N, C-alpha and C positions, 0 to 999 in steps of 0.2 A: 602709741600703745608699745612697750617695748620689750622686744625679744631677746631670746638666749638660745642660740643652736648648739646644741652638743652632739657633735659629728665628728667621725676620722675618716670620712671619703669626701675627698675635696670634689667630685663632680656629684656627690647627694647633696653637698652644701649650696654648690652652685645653682641646681636645677630648686632647690627649696626657696630659695632666697630671691631667684628669680620669680618663682608662683606669687610669692609673698608678694614682692611690689607688684603684681598684675593684679591680684586677689583683694589684697587688703595693703593698700600704699598707707593708711595712715599709722601702719605695723612699721617700725624702726628695728632693724636688727643691731643690738649695742655688742653683741659678744657672741662670740663662736669659739669653740675648746674641743678640743679631739681625744680628751680621754677624762677618766675617774679624776684622776690627779689632778689635771689643770682645771677642771669644772669645779672642783672645791675650793680650790686657789682663787678662783676669778670671782665666785660667790663671796667668798671669807674678804676678799680685798675691796670687792665693788660695796660690801655692805660698812666695811669699816671705814670707808671714805666717805658715808652718808648718801651714797646714792640710792635712788629708787629700787627697790628689788625689778627682774623684769615680770613684768604682766602675763608672760608667756615662757615656759621654757621647750623647744621642741626635743625631744631626749632620744637619741637613739639608743639601743638596748644593748647591741654588742660593741664594746669598743675596743680598742687595741690591747688595753689592760685590764680587761675583764667586764661583767656584766655592770651596765649601768645603776643597777639597784642599789649597787655600793654606794653610791654615792649620798642616798639617805641615811646610811649609817655614818656618813663623817659630818655632815653638816644639816641642820633643818632647812628645808625647804619650802618658801611661803607663797610661791608661786605656782599658777596654775600649769599643768604637765599635761603636754601632747606626746606619745610615745609615738615613735618613727621605728619600723622594725621590717627585716626581710622574713618574718616567721611566715607560714603558712595561714591561712585565716582560721583554720580549726583550732592551732595554738592560740591566737589573739584573743578568742573568747575571755580568755583571762582578765582582758584589761578593760573589759564593759562593766567598770566597779563607779559607780558615783559620776563625780566629773572628769574622768577620766576618759580620754579618746586616743585613738591611733589613727596613723598612718603607713600603711602597706607602702614599702618601696618596690619600685619606683614612685614617688608621690604622683596622684593625678590631681588635678587642677579641682574637680569636683568632690574630690574627697579633703582636702584642704577647707575648699568653701565650706564643708559641712562641719568640719572641727571648728571652723570662726565661728560659725553662727551659734554652735553647741555654747562655745566660749560667752558669748555675747548674751546668750539667754541665761547663763547660770551666773556670771561674776563680773561681767564689765561694768562700771562704773555707767550709774542710770538706767542699768538694764536689771540689775540685782544687789542686792544687801551682800558683799561680800560674807559680813559676820553668818548671813544666815543662808549662804550657797551652801551646798551639800560638801562635806569636807573630801580633803582628799584622802582616801582611806589606804593607806599603803599598806596596813597590816593585812587587809582583805588580798591584795595584790598579790602580796607576799606568799599569802598564805595557797592562793589559787595556782602560782608559779610551783610551789613546794610538793603540790599537788599532782600537778603536769609533770614535774620532773622525774615520775616514777613511771610515766609512761614513756616507751622505747621513742627516741626521735632521732632525726638524719642531721649529720654535718651540712649546714648552709654556706661555709666560708672556710678557707685557712689561712692564716698569717703564715708569709714567708719572706724571707729575705732577697732581697735583689739589691748586691752592694752596698751600702750602708743603710739602705731605705727598708721599709717594712712595708709589704704589700696586703690587702685582703682581697683574695681570689674566691670568688664564686664557685660552687661546685659544678654547675652551669657550664664552667668554660674551660673543665679538664676535661682532657680526652683520654688517658688513662694513667694509671700508676705503674710503678715500675720499680724491680730491685737493681740497681748496680753497684759491684763492688762494697756488696753488703751495706748500702745505704738505698734509704728508699727516695726516688723521685717522682714528680709527676710531668707529665708535658699539658700544655694548654692547646685550646685548637688551631694555635696560631704556630704551634712548633716549639715556643719557649718552655725551658726546661727548670724545674725549681724543687729543692731537695724540703722535705717532710721530716720530722722528728716522730715517726710513727713505724709501728710493723706492719705488715701486711695484714696479720691477724688480728689488731688493732683497728685497720681501716674496716675490713671486713663488719666488724660491728658495728660502725656508725657513716656507714655510707647506704644510699637507697639502694637494695637489691633490684628496683626497679630500672634503674639508670646504671646500675653497676654490678659488673661480673667478674668474679675471681676465674680466670680460664687455667692458671696454674699455680704455683706456689710463689711464682714471681712476678706476675700481672695480674691486674685487674683493669678490666676494659669499660666502655661505655658502647653504646650502639653506634654514633656516630662517629668512632675512630675507628671502625671495622668497616674498611674498605672492599675486601674481598676475603672468601674462605672457602677452601676446599678439602677434600679426604685427603688424610695421610695414614701413612701406615700403622698398623696395629690400631685400628678403629679411632685414630686420633683427628684432629682438624688443626690443618695450619691457615696462619690468620696473616692478611698484610694490612698495615694498621697506617692510617694517616692521623696524624702527621707520623712519619716514619720513624721505625725504631732499629738500631743499626744491631739488632741481634733478631736468634730465629723465634719466631713467636707459635706455639704450639698450644691446643688444648688437650689438657690431658684425658686419656680413654673414659677414667670416671667422670669428668664433668662435660664429655663434647653431647651426651642427648641432652643433659639441661642446658647445655648453651643453644644448642640449636631450638629450645622450646623458646628459651630467652628471647632470642633474637626473632621468633616469631614462628616457628614451624607448627 
């Protein structure tokens, strides 16, 4: 069985490859592509050279150059597709259509085993006739995604630059966002600093309010980042952050009560 992995996170590729070796040693990874463009090129080149289509494509949803559904607009996919994603389980209900399955990242071995069993039951040679297996109903998937997009969601990750590299940082790794000299930055829990191309008002709209709180016009924090808080004059609060921020950190008077409630008052 031939496998194509479409994934832009090297750690996720290594883990999935290792799990495949342990769970389904009859599968061979024939290609790994990190983007929409690279995947379309791989499929086109593979097809032109007369090589067989991948039996399964493990397809990450969020790639560096956009959502992987764009691949289906650029090239016809003839393989069985199993999505991998960091979306929460509520959003993933959209993908339970026909023979499509999904793996929630980080991928667990029991989930991979379930997906492989489903593949064998539906389309694998000797198990079912591919011509009579349920079709890959992309139209239904895209319709579900369109309907779902009208429901407010929260950002799961940010794509940032580190030198010449692009990094995908999960929001769970972020301690706080802040403004410095007119630019917006965030620090992760290790104290590393990254610039983001968003204004604070924009961040306010797509960050989960259960995890992030805007304490003033120039700072959004997480619970984990607040090492200490104490009363400050004029009914405000002074915060000590971890990792440290080299400027005064004050919760505005208008937000102080809500902030204490958010912190667990």
